LOLUMPA-505838 format. One record per residue (C-alpha): residue number from 1; residue in three letters; x, y, z negated. Coordinates in Angstrom, 3 decimals, decimal comma. Layout:
- NUM ala X Y Z .
...
END
This chain:
- 1 met -1,502 -12,128 -42,986 .
- 2 leu -3,366 -11,581 -39,705 .
- 3 val -2,858 -8,415 -37,651 .
- 4 lys -4,519 -7,410 -34,346 .
- 5 val -2,908 -4,982 -31,880 .
- 6 pro -4,786 -3,750 -28,752 .
- 7 ala -3,031 -4,350 -25,415 .
- 8 ala -4,011 -5,046 -21,779 .
- 9 ala -3,463 -7,566 -18,984 .
- 10 leu -3,149 -6,856 -15,263 .
- 11 tyr -5,310 -8,777 -12,838 .
- 12 gly -4,998 -7,611 -9,262 .
- 13 ile -4,960 -3,813 -9,318 .
- 14 tyr -7,106 -3,661 -12,442 .
- 15 ala -6,349 -4,040 -16,148 .
- 16 tyr -8,430 -5,807 -18,788 .
- 17 pro -8,372 -5,515 -22,592 .
- 18 val -6,235 -7,991 -24,508 .
- 19 thr -5,753 -8,349 -28,250 .
- 20 val -2,338 -9,405 -29,546 .
- 21 glu -3,117 -11,363 -32,714 .
- 22 val -0,133 -11,990 -35,015 .
- 23 asn -0,460 -14,305 -38,000 .
- 24 leu 2,350 -14,633 -40,571 .
- 25 ser 2,075 -17,524 -43,019 .
- 26 pro 4,434 -19,640 -45,182 .
- 27 gly 6,417 -22,223 -43,305 .
- 28 leu 8,639 -22,371 -40,257 .
- 29 gly 7,933 -21,840 -36,593 .
- 30 tyr 7,256 -19,307 -33,855 .
- 31 ala 4,680 -19,827 -31,110 .
- 32 ile 2,926 -17,719 -28,471 .
- 33 val -0,383 -19,005 -27,118 .
- 34 gly -3,040 -17,575 -24,794 .
- 35 leu -1,789 -18,460 -21,268 .
- 36 pro 1,544 -16,591 -21,445 .
- 37 asp 4,033 -16,813 -18,565 .
- 38 asn 7,764 -17,424 -19,067 .
- 39 ala 8,537 -13,714 -19,480 .
- 40 val 6,073 -13,525 -22,375 .
- 41 lys 7,385 -16,735 -23,928 .
- 42 glu 10,937 -15,383 -23,799 .
- 43 ser 9,915 -12,282 -25,731 .
- 44 arg 10,908 -13,887 -29,042 .
- 45 glu 14,630 -13,265 -28,544 .
- 46 arg 14,074 -9,704 -27,278 .
- 47 val 11,623 -8,822 -30,037 .
- 48 glu 13,668 -10,322 -32,882 .
- 49 thr 16,898 -8,662 -31,759 .
- 50 ala 15,173 -5,304 -31,150 .
- 51 ile 13,563 -5,398 -34,610 .
- 52 arg 16,882 -6,083 -36,336 .
- 53 asn 18,780 -3,478 -34,274 .
- 54 ser 16,107 -0,876 -35,054 .
- 55 gly 16,745 -1,129 -38,790 .
- 56 phe 13,882 -3,443 -39,703 .
- 57 ser 13,967 -6,982 -41,026 .
- 58 phe 12,580 -9,923 -39,112 .
- 59 pro 10,244 -11,797 -41,487 .
- 60 arg 10,716 -15,375 -42,559 .
- 61 gly 7,748 -17,682 -42,187 .
- 62 lys 5,561 -19,238 -39,552 .
- 63 ile 4,581 -16,726 -36,847 .
- 64 ile 1,703 -17,538 -34,508 .
- 65 ile 0,921 -15,043 -31,741 .
- 66 asn -2,321 -15,366 -29,785 .
- 67 leu -3,023 -13,282 -26,687 .
- 68 ser -6,808 -13,062 -26,607 .
- 69 pro -8,843 -13,845 -24,533 .
- 70 ala -6,970 -17,098 -24,178 .
- 71 asp -8,345 -17,945 -20,722 .
- 72 leu -6,860 -14,829 -19,018 .
- 73 arg -3,328 -15,158 -17,642 .
- 74 lys -0,734 -12,927 -19,334 .
- 75 glu 2,469 -12,104 -17,464 .
- 76 gly 5,408 -9,753 -17,696 .
- 77 thr 7,424 -8,161 -20,454 .
- 78 ala 4,942 -5,440 -21,432 .
- 79 tyr 3,796 -7,410 -24,510 .
- 80 asp 7,145 -7,002 -26,295 .
- 81 leu 6,136 -3,790 -28,069 .
- 82 pro 2,668 -4,845 -29,310 .
- 83 ile 4,134 -8,177 -30,484 .
- 84 ala 6,892 -6,326 -32,379 .
- 85 ile 4,388 -3,925 -33,963 .
- 86 gly 2,187 -6,859 -34,951 .
- 87 ile 5,092 -8,713 -36,592 .
- 88 leu 6,179 -5,595 -38,496 .
- 89 ala 2,606 -4,949 -39,653 .
- 90 ala 2,079 -8,572 -40,704 .
- 91 ser 5,251 -8,344 -42,814 .
- 92 gly 4,182 -5,047 -44,419 .
- 93 gln 6,709 -2,790 -42,658 .
- 94 val 4,001 -0,819 -40,825 .
- 95 ala 0,705 0,369 -42,274 .
- 96 gly -2,017 -2,150 -41,461 .
- 97 glu -4,408 0,056 -39,474 .
- 98 ala -1,963 2,658 -38,176 .
- 99 trp -2,926 1,911 -34,554 .
- 100 asn -6,696 2,296 -34,790 .
- 101 his -8,040 3,021 -31,270 .
- 102 thr -4,485 2,874 -29,903 .
- 103 leu -3,441 0,620 -27,029 .
- 104 ile 0,263 -0,286 -27,088 .
- 105 met 2,360 -1,635 -24,203 .
- 106 gly 6,091 -1,674 -23,460 .
- 107 glu 9,158 -3,799 -22,829 .
- 108 leu 11,875 -3,813 -25,472 .
- 109 ser 15,586 -3,627 -24,829 .
- 110 leu 17,830 -5,414 -27,298 .
- 111 asp 18,722 -2,100 -28,946 .
- 112 gly 15,048 -1,238 -29,443 .
- 113 ser 14,703 1,132 -26,486 .
- 114 leu 11,457 1,078 -24,523 .
- 115 met 11,838 -0,044 -20,925 .
- 116 pro 9,356 0,666 -18,074 .
- 117 ile 6,490 -1,688 -17,282 .
- 118 arg 4,243 -2,362 -14,300 .
- 119 gly 0,677 -1,116 -14,008 .
- 120 ala 0,662 1,813 -16,425 .
- 121 leu -1,959 3,676 -14,391 .
- 122 pro -4,569 0,882 -14,300 .
- 123 ile -3,812 0,186 -17,978 .
- 124 ala -4,574 3,815 -18,837 .
- 125 ile -7,792 3,708 -16,802 .
- 126 ala -8,872 0,484 -18,528 .
- 127 ala -8,049 1,930 -21,955 .
- 128 arg -10,227 4,949 -21,284 .
- 129 lys -13,121 2,767 -20,115 .
- 130 gln -13,051 0,681 -23,297 .
- 131 gly -13,126 3,793 -25,479 .
- 132 thr -9,504 3,810 -26,628 .
- 133 ser -8,387 7,278 -27,684 .
- 134 arg -4,574 6,822 -27,668 .
- 135 leu -2,089 5,024 -25,448 .
- 136 ile 1,559 4,325 -26,250 .
- 137 leu 3,838 3,587 -23,287 .
- 138 pro 7,543 3,816 -22,407 .
- 139 pro 8,707 7,291 -21,315 .
- 140 ala 9,278 6,158 -17,721 .
- 141 asn 5,576 5,316 -17,381 .
- 142 ala 4,154 8,382 -19,109 .
- 143 gly 3,908 10,364 -15,870 .
- 144 glu 1,497 8,005 -14,131 .
- 145 ala -0,603 7,345 -17,251 .
- 146 gly -0,701 11,035 -18,183 .
- 147 ile -2,882 11,907 -15,200 .
- 148 val -5,816 9,981 -16,702 .
- 149 lys -8,205 12,321 -18,488 .
- 150 asp -9,872 11,773 -21,863 .
- 151 ile -7,087 9,658 -23,349 .
- 152 glu -4,000 10,755 -25,306 .
- 153 val -0,753 9,356 -23,930 .
- 154 tyr 2,393 9,246 -26,076 .
- 155 ala 5,831 8,087 -24,986 .
- 156 pro 8,250 7,215 -27,836 .
- 157 lys 11,740 6,277 -26,714 .
- 158 thr 12,397 3,428 -29,149 .
- 159 leu 10,715 0,905 -31,401 .
- 160 ala 11,792 2,941 -34,422 .
- 161 glu 10,132 6,079 -33,008 .
- 162 thr 6,970 4,091 -32,307 .
- 163 val 6,783 2,887 -35,920 .
- 164 ala 7,480 6,376 -37,251 .
- 165 phe 4,765 7,850 -35,024 .
- 166 leu 2,192 5,222 -36,030 .
- 167 ser 3,062 5,786 -39,678 .
- 168 gly 2,562 9,543 -39,313 .
- 169 arg 6,188 10,402 -40,085 .
- 170 leu 7,132 11,538 -36,560 .
- 171 pro 4,952 13,844 -34,439 .
- 172 leu 5,126 13,302 -30,683 .
- 173 his 4,001 15,585 -27,888 .
- 174 arg 1,046 14,319 -25,935 .
- 175 val 1,838 13,643 -22,286 .
- 176 phe -0,787 15,267 -20,107 .
- 177 ile -0,512 15,959 -16,399 .
- 178 asp -3,053 17,868 -14,351 .
- 179 ala -3,429 15,477 -11,414 .
- 180 arg -4,892 18,087 -9,066 .
- 181 ala -2,206 20,667 -9,883 .
- 182 leu 0,532 18,030 -9,515 .
- 183 phe -0,931 16,891 -6,214 .
- 184 gln -1,086 20,432 -4,839 .
- 185 ser 2,431 21,293 -6,020 .
- 186 gln 4,158 18,528 -4,056 .
- 187 pro 6,304 19,648 -1,094 .
- 188 thr 4,633 19,267 2,294 .
- 189 thr 7,697 19,220 4,537 .
- 190 asp 8,951 15,924 5,955 .
- 191 glu 12,506 14,758 6,520 .
- 192 val 11,720 13,932 10,148 .
- 193 asp 9,609 15,733 12,741 .
- 194 met 8,133 15,141 16,178 .
- 195 ser 10,060 18,139 17,492 .
- 196 glu 13,198 15,988 17,261 .
- 197 val 11,843 13,645 19,941 .
- 198 lys 12,987 14,532 23,451 .
- 199 gly 10,812 13,479 26,339 .
- 200 gln 8,311 10,623 25,743 .
- 201 ala 5,287 12,882 26,303 .
- 202 gln 2,982 9,945 27,071 .
- 203 val 4,053 8,022 23,965 .
- 204 lys 3,602 11,061 21,748 .
- 205 arg 0,143 11,491 23,228 .
- 206 ala -0,666 7,859 22,389 .
- 207 leu 0,580 8,353 18,812 .
- 208 glu -1,591 11,456 18,487 .
- 209 ile -4,639 9,453 19,605 .
- 210 ala -3,738 6,663 17,182 .
- 211 ala -3,385 9,132 14,307 .
- 212 ala -6,620 10,939 15,167 .
- 213 gly -8,713 7,778 15,223 .
- 214 gly -6,789 5,542 12,810 .
- 215 his -6,025 3,110 15,643 .
- 216 asn -3,420 0,346 15,664 .
- 217 ile -0,712 0,777 18,294 .
- 218 leu 1,945 -1,388 19,963 .
- 219 leu 5,069 0,168 21,510 .
- 220 ile 6,733 -1,914 24,236 .
- 221 gly 10,075 -0,935 25,677 .
- 222 pro 13,778 -1,765 26,104 .
- 223 pro 16,373 -1,241 23,353 .
- 224 gly 17,269 2,394 22,759 .
- 225 ala 14,067 3,788 24,243 .
- 226 gly 13,063 5,341 20,912 .
- 227 lys 10,321 3,004 19,658 .
- 228 thr 11,469 2,957 16,037 .
- 229 met 12,219 6,689 15,996 .
- 230 leu 8,731 7,478 17,263 .
- 231 ala 7,056 5,064 14,834 .
- 232 arg 8,827 6,582 11,829 .
- 233 arg 7,469 10,004 12,770 .
- 234 leu 3,851 8,879 12,941 .
- 235 pro 3,176 9,644 9,226 .
- 236 thr 4,193 13,270 9,867 .
- 237 ile 1,164 13,817 12,121 .
- 238 leu -1,340 12,006 9,910 .
- 239 pro -3,632 14,110 7,702 .
- 240 pro -2,289 14,536 4,140 .
- 241 leu -3,534 12,164 1,469 .
- 242 ser -6,589 13,324 -0,431 .
- 243 leu -6,418 13,225 -4,232 .
- 244 glu -8,677 10,166 -4,282 .
- 245 glu -6,476 8,369 -1,750 .
- 246 ser -3,396 9,378 -3,726 .
- 247 leu -4,787 7,881 -6,954 .
- 248 glu -5,792 4,683 -5,164 .
- 249 thr -2,357 4,337 -3,567 .
- 250 thr -0,606 5,126 -6,840 .
- 251 arg -2,523 2,354 -8,603 .
- 252 ile -1,271 -0,252 -6,117 .
- 253 his 2,346 0,939 -6,321 .
- 254 ser 2,079 1,040 -10,109 .
- 255 val 1,001 -2,607 -10,254 .
- 256 ala 3,867 -3,524 -7,910 .
- 257 gly 6,351 -1,646 -10,128 .
- 258 leu 7,486 0,588 -7,267 .
- 259 leu 6,913 4,003 -8,830 .
- 260 arg 10,082 5,897 -9,600 .
- 261 asp 10,759 6,887 -13,216 .
- 262 his 8,402 9,633 -14,370 .
- 263 gln 6,618 9,712 -10,980 .
- 264 gly 2,982 10,593 -11,576 .
- 265 leu 1,445 10,298 -8,118 .
- 266 val 2,178 8,961 -4,659 .
- 267 thr 1,530 12,083 -2,585 .
- 268 arg 2,858 10,941 0,814 .
- 269 arg 1,278 8,348 3,033 .
- 270 pro 3,194 5,076 2,588 .
- 271 phe 5,385 3,818 5,430 .
- 272 arg 6,264 0,157 5,001 .
- 273 ala 8,640 -1,558 7,429 .
- 274 pro 9,271 -5,190 6,367 .
- 275 his 11,955 -7,241 8,113 .
- 276 his 10,824 -9,881 10,597 .
- 277 thr 12,042 -12,667 8,252 .
- 278 ile 9,285 -11,815 5,752 .
- 279 ser 7,029 -14,654 4,536 .
- 280 asp 3,270 -14,644 4,877 .
- 281 ile 2,834 -14,356 1,080 .
- 282 ala 5,164 -11,355 0,908 .
- 283 leu 3,172 -9,719 3,705 .
- 284 val -0,372 -10,228 2,429 .
- 285 gly 0,319 -10,731 -1,288 .
- 286 gly -0,144 -13,600 -3,707 .
- 287 gly 2,325 -15,971 -5,326 .
- 288 ala 2,199 -17,930 -8,572 .
- 289 tyr 1,605 -14,616 -10,326 .
- 290 pro -0,238 -12,605 -7,648 .
- 291 met 1,289 -9,333 -6,532 .
- 292 pro 0,305 -6,878 -3,778 .
- 293 gly 1,902 -7,602 -0,417 .
- 294 glu 3,251 -5,209 2,192 .
- 295 ile -0,179 -4,674 3,759 .
- 296 ser -1,539 -3,438 0,416 .
- 297 leu 1,542 -1,328 -0,266 .
- 298 ala 0,830 0,299 3,121 .
- 299 his -2,758 1,091 2,029 .
- 300 asn -3,739 4,575 3,281 .
- 301 gly -0,518 4,651 5,290 .
- 302 val 1,416 2,885 8,019 .
- 303 leu 2,651 -0,708 8,310 .
- 304 phe 5,456 -0,853 10,879 .
- 305 leu 6,432 -4,233 12,315 .
- 306 asp 9,561 -3,874 14,422 .
- 307 glu 10,535 -6,677 16,828 .
- 308 leu 6,997 -8,066 16,618 .
- 309 pro 7,592 -11,338 18,548 .
- 310 glu 10,423 -12,233 16,140 .
- 311 phe 7,979 -12,566 13,227 .
- 312 lys 6,843 -16,104 12,506 .
- 313 arg 3,566 -16,966 14,176 .
- 314 gln 1,871 -17,903 10,879 .
- 315 val 2,949 -14,563 9,375 .
- 316 leu 1,365 -12,567 12,185 .
- 317 glu -1,830 -14,584 12,152 .
- 318 val -2,575 -13,730 8,520 .
- 319 leu -2,959 -10,102 9,634 .
- 320 arg -6,066 -10,789 11,648 .
- 321 gln -8,634 -10,723 8,836 .
- 322 pro -7,165 -7,731 6,913 .
- 323 leu -7,101 -5,698 10,130 .
- 324 glu -10,850 -6,221 10,443 .
- 325 glu -11,971 -6,086 6,798 .
- 326 his -9,383 -3,625 5,380 .
- 327 arg -8,864 -5,821 2,321 .
- 328 ile -7,174 -9,089 1,433 .
- 329 val -8,594 -11,729 -0,901 .
- 330 ile -6,040 -14,060 -2,524 .
- 331 ala -7,914 -17,180 -3,609 .
- 332 arg -6,258 -20,057 -5,434 .
- 333 ala -7,534 -22,873 -7,638 .
- 334 arg -7,125 -20,849 -10,855 .
- 335 phe -7,524 -17,251 -9,762 .
- 336 arg -9,032 -14,943 -7,172 .
- 337 val -7,825 -11,384 -6,699 .
- 338 glu -8,616 -8,745 -4,121 .
- 339 tyr -6,298 -6,000 -2,885 .
- 340 pro -7,232 -3,088 -0,604 .
- 341 ala -5,474 -3,068 2,782 .
- 342 arg -6,667 -0,126 4,862 .
- 343 phe -3,596 0,667 6,930 .
- 344 met -2,548 1,628 10,441 .
- 345 leu -0,559 -1,101 12,160 .
- 346 val 2,298 0,171 14,301 .
- 347 ala 4,288 -2,537 16,058 .
- 348 ala 7,257 -2,416 18,411 .
- 349 met 8,718 -5,039 20,705 .
- 350 asn 11,068 -5,561 23,605 .
- 351 pro 9,318 -6,529 26,842 .
- 352 cys 11,372 -9,725 27,232 .
- 353 pro 14,140 -11,729 25,491 .
- 354 cys 16,971 -9,745 27,112 .
- 355 gly 15,065 -6,519 26,526 .
- 356 tyr 15,319 -4,925 29,973 .
- 357 tyr 12,243 -6,117 31,856 .
- 358 thr 10,814 -2,568 32,114 .
- 359 his 14,144 -0,710 32,216 .
- 360 pro 14,348 1,562 35,281 .
- 361 met 18,114 1,074 35,738 .
- 362 arg 19,244 -2,199 34,153 .
- 363 pro 17,998 -5,469 35,667 .
- 364 cys 16,266 -8,139 33,607 .
- 365 thr 18,336 -11,318 33,299 .
- 366 cys 15,603 -13,544 31,882 .
- 367 ala 14,698 -16,823 33,545 .
- 368 pro 11,380 -17,164 35,403 .
- 369 gly 8,481 -17,402 32,991 .
- 370 ala 10,543 -16,119 30,047 .
- 371 val 8,642 -12,842 29,865 .
- 372 gln 5,275 -14,578 29,590 .
- 373 arg 6,592 -17,011 26,983 .
- 374 tyr 8,054 -14,118 24,983 .
- 375 thr 4,838 -12,084 24,903 .
- 376 ala 2,840 -15,277 24,243 .
- 377 arg 4,401 -15,369 20,778 .
- 378 ile 1,761 -12,769 19,937 .
- 379 ser -1,652 -14,389 20,030 .
- 380 gly -4,528 -12,986 22,033 .
- 381 pro -6,752 -12,449 18,954 .
- 382 leu -4,031 -10,345 17,323 .
- 383 leu -3,463 -8,301 20,490 .
- 384 asp -7,210 -7,680 20,676 .
- 385 arg -6,997 -6,030 17,258 .
- 386 ile -4,353 -3,569 18,477 .
- 387 asp -6,154 -0,690 20,166 .
- 388 leu -3,311 0,878 22,130 .
- 389 his -0,497 -0,876 24,033 .
- 390 ile 1,933 1,716 25,372 .
- 391 ser 5,035 1,201 27,488 .
- 392 val 8,070 3,152 26,247 .
- 393 thr 10,703 3,856 28,903 .
- 394 pro 14,204 5,284 28,285 .
- 395 val 14,479 9,058 28,277 .
- 396 glu 16,132 10,567 31,330 .
- 397 thr 19,502 12,257 30,875 .
- 398 gln 18,061 15,604 31,929 .
- 399 ala 15,474 15,443 29,131 .
- 400 leu 18,128 14,461 26,582 .
- 401 ala 20,175 17,544 27,503 .
- 402 asp 17,141 19,837 27,239 .
- 403 ser 17,469 22,086 24,174 .
- 404 gly 14,225 23,997 24,698 .
- 405 pro 11,430 24,230 22,114 .
- 406 arg 9,281 21,146 21,559 .
- 407 glu 5,953 20,658 19,844 .
- 408 asp 6,406 19,975 16,135 .
- 409 ser 4,502 17,630 13,846 .
- 410 ala 2,498 20,432 12,199 .
- 411 thr 0,977 21,499 15,521 .
- 412 ile 0,003 17,939 16,432 .
- 413 arg -1,320 17,332 12,918 .
- 414 glu -3,694 20,318 13,253 .
- 415 arg -5,330 18,682 16,285 .
- 416 val -5,469 15,349 14,463 .
- 417 glu -7,148 16,942 11,450 .
- 418 arg -9,761 18,635 13,642 .
- 419 ala -10,586 15,282 15,249 .
- 420 arg -10,745 13,587 11,833 .
- 421 ala -13,083 16,322 10,584 .
- 422 leu -15,471 15,566 13,460 .
- 423 gln -15,418 11,891 12,545 .
- 424 leu -16,076 12,524 8,854 .
- 425 lys -19,069 14,661 9,795 .
- 426 arg -20,314 12,016 12,229 .
- 427 phe -19,992 9,115 9,757 .
- 428 gly -21,029 11,040 6,657 .
- 429 asp -23,891 8,699 5,720 .
- 430 ile -22,195 5,446 6,784 .
- 431 pro -20,339 3,656 3,930 .
- 432 gln -16,715 2,573 4,418 .
- 433 val -16,415 4,255 7,830 .
- 434 tyr -14,102 7,263 7,964 .
- 435 thr -12,421 7,029 11,367 .
- 436 asn -13,342 5,810 14,833 .
- 437 ala -11,197 2,691 14,437 .
- 438 gln -13,368 1,555 11,511 .
- 439 met -16,676 1,667 13,400 .
- 440 pro -18,631 -1,620 13,248 .
- 441 pro -20,430 -2,785 16,419 .
- 442 lys -23,753 -1,116 15,559 .
- 443 val -22,047 2,216 14,994 .
- 444 val -20,057 1,833 18,224 .
- 445 glu -23,313 1,309 20,093 .
- 446 glu -24,769 4,465 18,548 .
- 447 phe -21,860 6,874 18,965 .
- 448 cys -20,030 5,524 22,019 .
- 449 arg -22,728 5,702 24,664 .
- 450 leu -21,510 6,099 28,245 .
- 451 asp -22,976 7,835 31,248 .
- 452 glu -23,418 5,876 34,468 .
- 453 pro -19,976 6,711 36,010 .
- 454 gly -18,210 5,842 32,763 .
- 455 arg -20,137 2,584 32,429 .
- 456 arg -19,274 1,504 35,980 .
- 457 leu -15,609 2,350 35,439 .
- 458 leu -15,398 0,305 32,242 .
- 459 glu -17,297 -2,654 33,705 .
- 460 ser -14,963 -2,724 36,693 .
- 461 ala -11,907 -2,674 34,432 .
- 462 met -13,331 -5,437 32,233 .
- 463 glu -13,754 -7,724 35,247 .
- 464 arg -10,397 -6,872 36,775 .
- 465 leu -8,385 -7,240 33,553 .
- 466 gln -10,542 -10,043 32,109 .
- 467 leu -10,798 -8,326 28,755 .
- 468 ser -12,538 -9,787 25,708 .
- 469 ala -15,592 -8,330 24,000 .
- 470 arg -13,370 -7,126 21,167 .
- 471 ala -11,119 -5,301 23,653 .
- 472 tyr -14,255 -3,705 25,121 .
- 473 asp -15,122 -2,257 21,715 .
- 474 arg -11,533 -1,120 21,176 .
- 475 ile -11,512 0,774 24,467 .
- 476 leu -14,767 2,507 23,530 .
- 477 lys -13,340 3,517 20,143 .
- 478 val -10,160 4,904 21,705 .
- 479 ala -12,213 6,786 24,302 .
- 480 arg -14,337 8,224 21,472 .
- 481 thr -11,146 9,500 19,809 .
- 482 ile -9,869 11,016 23,058 .
- 483 ala -13,207 12,791 23,414 .
- 484 asp -12,921 14,075 19,828 .
- 485 leu -9,459 15,474 20,535 .
- 486 ala -10,908 17,221 23,576 .
- 487 gly -13,838 18,566 21,529 .
- 488 ser -16,360 16,717 23,690 .
- 489 glu -19,591 15,369 22,242 .
- 490 arg -19,913 12,773 25,006 .
- 491 ile -17,448 10,201 26,294 .
- 492 arg -16,642 11,119 29,888 .
- 493 pro -15,136 8,931 32,642 .
- 494 glu -11,742 10,612 32,241 .
- 495 his -11,717 9,591 28,578 .
- 496 ile -12,439 5,976 29,544 .
- 497 ala -9,736 6,119 32,218 .
- 498 glu -7,129 7,337 29,738 .
- 499 ala -8,147 4,707 27,171 .
- 500 leu -7,652 1,995 29,798 .
- 501 thr -4,077 3,128 30,432 .
- 502 tyr -3,259 2,125 26,856 .
- 503 arg -3,889 -1,596 27,452 .
- 504 thr -0,476 -2,454 28,940 .
- 505 leu -0,413 -6,134 27,979 .
- 506 asp -3,904 -6,698 29,377 .
- 507 arg -2,746 -6,043 32,932 .
- 508 ser -2,735 -9,168 35,067 .
- 509 thr 0,621 -8,206 36,620 .
- 510 trp 2,462 -7,949 33,289 .
- 511 gly 5,395 -10,328 33,151 .
- 512 leu 5,170 -11,393 36,815 .
END
């Protein structure tokens, strides 16, 4: 007997329809075909044990399982449940058409319990697009799938409950979550705040500019100066995620399997801080079975690279294209997937191997030329893509002892949001441009025009610092953001002058 059960396959951050075809005939044997990975091939032991422990009998005979279309890769354990339902239906233990217009996905534990899967949100979106009316998923995934409108989501706890529900013997409550209400109900307070930072007024100003324009920033300073502490507070001054951004971010985290049980939406901007021993594939994504990398998991948020020169050179170089295009394309001989990667890069580094080159009190013990060799680990093209280079010096003892009031994240965020609102209005008709940092050259030329004093100042700095054309554009973008924060329609010389102060590593005297 041949039975067909609707399912889905993940490919990148999208899901595509798959049909689990189960054929039971006289004979001996068990085979799964249709480009399954090892996890799918190993489902036989899980499925057979779960069926027996759920009170059903595993049929005798030759079982052939085809995952159609056969030319699309199938991976993961989410096919356990549709395979089990297909086997039970082929052996007459479930009504033949009980799952009409129902997509079924889930991993089976040996006792028949349903375990969470990856990619429930894109699976629910794909099911709705193909006209499926019902979706059966494990309870842990019901929250993310339940936010998709126009599809009924049900979450049985076990294989036995799934069979009873499909047979009409057990009613289940539909899981539905109002995405907008859930999004608005999430707490807005953060665990950390800018008011906890003592001193560092110039660095906080640079972070505010970076947040207002979506600029990449590099913090350079000795150990203990507060680079990591400041970087971890950057998300607190960024504008909150919009509902569209939240859904887009949730989809990526769903595919990566990083959503907590019953979590419906990612409502905070991601902050990803990979260790410097990370591989290039783990950073940008890919692998034998492609998965999103750290740059995609930081989509709509912050990617923090601490101890930047300690990262392998080849790892840092793969960042260059995503920083420009805000996406990453993983192309191999047998597949090609694309992941979004629109993130703010925040990096931190010591100024030299010993760490004390810029320390006001402790002398640097590095050998001659060591500072230049240390900073040379970061290539010029990558530095050009970082808009702000800011020197972080240790906080004076007097400032550390100061217990007076300090500006909190909410106050800074209000200024950032006003600047972002100006940018959204300015770029309203330009696709894929939302912040000053995303302006292409033609848009820079249109909105970053300088008066004669500003032009002379920038030309003089370009010659003196020997900056590249890309650095020229970056300075204009940063100056445009500074002008937005000041509420100025035009970029003035003082805005150019401040933007130039944030190019620390471009100074000819650095490291000498």
